[in-house]
C-alpha positions as a Python dict, from the first residue, in 0.01 Angstrom:
ca = {
    (1, 'M'): (0, 0, 0),
    (2, 'S'): (-349, 150, 93),
    (3, 'E'): (-457, 103, 452),
    (4, 'T'): (-716, -159, 533),
    (5, 'L'): (-1055, 5, 605),
    (6, 'H'): (-1296, -147, 848),
    (7, 'L'): (-1678, -120, 817),
    (8, 'S'): (-1957, -278, 996),
    (9, 'A'): (-2254, -420, 819),
    (10, 'E'): (-2576, -597, 875),
    (11, 'A'): (-2735, -872, 664),
    (12, 'R'): (-3031, -800, 453),
    (13, 'E'): (-3321, -1025, 462),
    (14, 'K'): (-3525, -841, 206),
    (15, 'V'): (-3373, -726, -147),
    (16, 'G'): (-3541, -524, -419),
    (17, 'K'): (-3615, -164, -491),
    (18, 'G'): (-3874, -123, -212),
    (19, 'A'): (-3663, -271, 55),
    (20, 'S'): (-3357, -68, -64),
    (21, 'R'): (-3570, 260, -48),
    (22, 'V'): (-3662, 177, 314),
    (23, 'L'): (-3296, 131, 404),
    (24, 'R'): (-3190, 445, 254),
    (25, 'R'): (-3448, 640, 437),
    (26, 'A'): (-3308, 493, 763),
    (27, 'G'): (-2953, 622, 668),
    (28, 'R'): (-2842, 282, 540),
    (29, 'T'): (-2669, 203, 216),
    (30, 'P'): (-2757, -142, 49),
    (31, 'A'): (-2469, -352, -65),
    (32, 'V'): (-2359, -700, -188),
    (33, 'V'): (-2062, -925, -130),
    (34, 'Y'): (-1981, -1175, -415),
    (35, 'G'): (-1691, -1373, -537),
    (36, 'D'): (-1456, -1650, -425),
    (37, 'N'): (-1694, -1916, -539),
    (38, 'Q'): (-1931, -1845, -258),
    (39, 'T'): (-2295, -1750, -246),
    (40, 'P'): (-2362, -1363, -271),
    (41, 'V'): (-2447, -1194, 58),
    (42, 'A'): (-2678, -904, 72),
    (43, 'I'): (-2590, -647, 343),
    (44, 'H'): (-2644, -278, 437),
    (45, 'L'): (-2403, -25, 583),
    (46, 'E'): (-2432, 292, 779),
    (47, 'E'): (-2429, 571, 517),
    (48, 'K'): (-2226, 793, 733),
    (49, 'A'): (-1935, 549, 786),
    (50, 'L'): (-1942, 464, 425),
    (51, 'R'): (-1909, 842, 316),
    (52, 'K'): (-1615, 866, 568),
    (53, 'A'): (-1447, 554, 390),
    (54, 'L'): (-1526, 705, 47),
    (55, 'G'): (-1371, 1031, 170),
    (56, 'T'): (-1024, 876, 210),
    (57, 'G'): (-975, 906, -179),
    (58, 'H'): (-863, 550, -214),
    (59, 'F'): (-1170, 347, -128),
    (60, 'L'): (-1179, 150, -450),
    (61, 'N'): (-825, 42, -427),
    (62, 'S'): (-825, -43, -47),
    (63, 'I'): (-896, -368, 127),
    (64, 'V'): (-1223, -328, 336),
    (65, 'E'): (-1287, -571, 608),
    (66, 'L'): (-1667, -604, 666),
    (67, 'T'): (-1781, -709, 992),
    (68, 'I'): (-2118, -878, 940),
    (69, 'D'): (-2379, -855, 1236),
    (70, 'G'): (-2096, -809, 1475),
    (71, 'G'): (-1945, -1149, 1402),
    (72, 'A'): (-1799, -1282, 1084),
    (73, 'V'): (-1539, -1069, 909),
    (74, 'I'): (-1510, -1075, 534),
    (75, 'R'): (-1210, -943, 355),
    (76, 'T'): (-1323, -756, 44),
    (77, 'L'): (-1223, -520, -231),
    (78, 'P'): (-1487, -253, -333),
    (79, 'K'): (-1560, -303, -702),
    (80, 'D'): (-1834, -43, -773),
    (81, 'V'): (-2027, 234, -594),
    (82, 'A'): (-2356, 359, -757),
    (83, 'F'): (-2424, 732, -670),
    (84, 'H'): (-2757, 915, -717),
    (85, 'P'): (-2739, 1122, -1032),
    (86, 'V'): (-2850, 1443, -861),
    (87, 'S'): (-2760, 1414, -489),
    (88, 'D'): (-2441, 1218, -534),
    (89, 'R'): (-2558, 1002, -242),
    (90, 'P'): (-2408, 651, -240),
    (91, 'E'): (-2691, 415, -331),
    (92, 'H'): (-2522, 70, -367),
    (93, 'V'): (-2192, -91, -316),
    (94, 'D'): (-2051, -400, -471),
    (95, 'F'): (-1775, -580, -268),
    (96, 'L'): (-1548, -859, -404),
    (97, 'R'): (-1437, -1121, -157),
    (98, 'V'): (-1050, -1156, -167),
    (99, 'S'): (-786, -1365, -10),
    (100, 'A'): (-422, -1284, 64),
    (101, 'T'): (-298, -1472, -238),
    (102, 'H'): (-573, -1387, -486),
    (103, 'A'): (-462, -1133, -749),
    (104, 'V'): (-726, -867, -842),
    (105, 'H'): (-759, -596, -1103),
    (106, 'V'): (-746, -242, -952),
    (107, 'K'): (-728, 103, -1103),
    (108, 'V'): (-462, 312, -927),
    (109, 'P'): (-440, 704, -972),
    (110, 'V'): (-109, 833, -1102),
    (111, 'L'): (48, 1111, -888),
    (112, 'F'): (322, 1351, -1006),
    (113, 'I'): (565, 1484, -750),
    (114, 'N'): (852, 1746, -737),
    (115, 'E'): (692, 1965, -1008),
    (116, 'D'): (901, 2257, -861),
    (117, 'A'): (1222, 2066, -955),
    (118, 'S'): (1130, 2054, -1321),
    (119, 'P'): (1310, 2302, -1515),
    (120, 'G'): (1051, 2266, -1795),
    (121, 'L'): (762, 2342, -1547),
    (122, 'K'): (971, 2637, -1389),
    (123, 'K'): (998, 2799, -1734),
    (124, 'G'): (621, 2786, -1764),
    (125, 'G'): (586, 2458, -1941),
    (126, 'V'): (268, 2238, -1891),
    (127, 'L'): (248, 1890, -1763),
    (128, 'N'): (42, 1711, -2022),
    (129, 'I'): (-87, 1399, -1848),
    (130, 'V'): (-201, 1124, -2084),
    (131, 'A'): (-276, 846, -1824),
    (132, 'H'): (-439, 965, -1514),
    (133, 'E'): (-452, 624, -1366),
    (134, 'L'): (-318, 272, -1444),
    (135, 'E'): (-490, -68, -1420),
    (136, 'L'): (-291, -314, -1228),
    (137, 'I'): (-322, -678, -1137),
    (138, 'A'): (-200, -707, -779),
    (139, 'I'): (-230, -934, -468),
    (140, 'P'): (-435, -734, -205),
    (141, 'E'): (-148, -660, 24),
    (142, 'A'): (62, -502, -253),
    (143, 'I'): (-219, -243, -378),
    (144, 'P'): (-75, 98, -357),
    (145, 'D'): (-260, 435, -286),
    (146, 'N'): (-115, 548, -601),
    (147, 'I'): (170, 541, -851),
    (148, 'T'): (419, 818, -801),
    (149, 'I'): (613, 973, -1075),
    (150, 'D'): (900, 1212, -996),
    (151, 'V'): (943, 1484, -1260),
    (152, 'T'): (1264, 1633, -1107),
    (153, 'G'): (1495, 1753, -1377),
    (154, 'L'): (1270, 1712, -1661),
    (155, 'D'): (1274, 1991, -1916),
    (156, 'I'): (1024, 2101, -2192),
    (157, 'G'): (993, 1833, -2455),
    (158, 'A'): (1056, 1539, -2205),
    (159, 'S'): (825, 1245, -2215),
    (160, 'I'): (750, 987, -1933),
    (161, 'H'): (696, 649, -2075),
    (162, 'M'): (547, 321, -1911),
    (163, 'H'): (898, 169, -1901),
    (164, 'D'): (1021, 465, -1682),
    (165, 'I'): (770, 381, -1390),
    (166, 'V'): (837, 132, -1113),
    (167, 'V'): (551, -44, -972),
    (168, 'P'): (549, -210, -638),
    (169, 'A'): (636, -585, -600),
    (170, 'G'): (334, -793, -633),
    (171, 'C'): (189, -559, -890),
    (172, 'K'): (180, -577, -1270),
    (173, 'V'): (46, -313, -1522),
    (174, 'V'): (-210, -456, -1767),
    (175, 'T'): (-334, -141, -1950),
    (176, 'H'): (-25, -12, -2113),
    (177, 'E'): (257, -118, -2354),
    (178, 'A'): (606, -54, -2221),
    (179, 'D'): (662, 234, -2457),
    (180, 'A'): (314, 406, -2395),
    (181, 'T'): (351, 774, -2303),
    (182, 'I'): (217, 862, -1963),
    (183, 'A'): (282, 1234, -1961),
    (184, 'T'): (489, 1499, -2153),
    (185, 'I'): (623, 1840, -2076),
    (186, 'V'): (507, 2075, -2338),
    (187, 'A'): (591, 2442, -2406),
    (188, 'P'): (331, 2694, -2291),
    (189, 'S'): (86, 2831, -2574),
    (190, 'A'): (228, 3180, -2533),
    (191, 'L'): (588, 3050, -2602),
    (192, 'K'): (470, 2856, -2894),
    (193, 'S'): (292, 3160, -3036),
    (194, 'S'): (604, 3392, -3000),
    (195, 'E'): (832, 3117, -3155),
    (196, 'G'): (571, 3090, -3448),
    (197, 'D'): (568, 3479, -3495),
    (198, 'A'): (960, 3480, -3488),
    (199, 'G'): (962, 3210, -3763),
    (200, 'K'): (728, 3412, -3983),
    (201, 'A'): (939, 3718, -3940),
}
């Protein structure tokens, strides 16, 4: 599963666009914590620390423990990050409260490994990825960094379907049918072209 991330935050007394601009000028990022049938809490985070967490590459499918005002710790899952359209600076974050037994929806990237052990790819074939991520329902402790697919031994023409993938215990795929295609290994365009010319001859 993804490592638990830890961020310090402070409660926000003022909300609204004006107050948020003041925070951003001070190097802080406004955020809100909601869910679990509790009143939403407006907070702000140090932008530098938030950027470091975003840089892990798995921020949106990691448990984030927020320490509010140096005291209470809230266990959350990031649900959305709003970025500035020009500077790409994080402008706002939504965090969802979670418990150890409460299943949540997450999107997890698909990672293909051992491409050098695929006969089809070694011949110059191309890995055509249909699904770059999978949506899972998972308990927080079971959320993986990624779903790994091993292409060892796969030749040109091979397909990988949803039923070929093993997801961790505590997780269930909700976005694909069992026979949905995740990826295929296709012949390179140069090979297709030469085969077509040979057929015409």
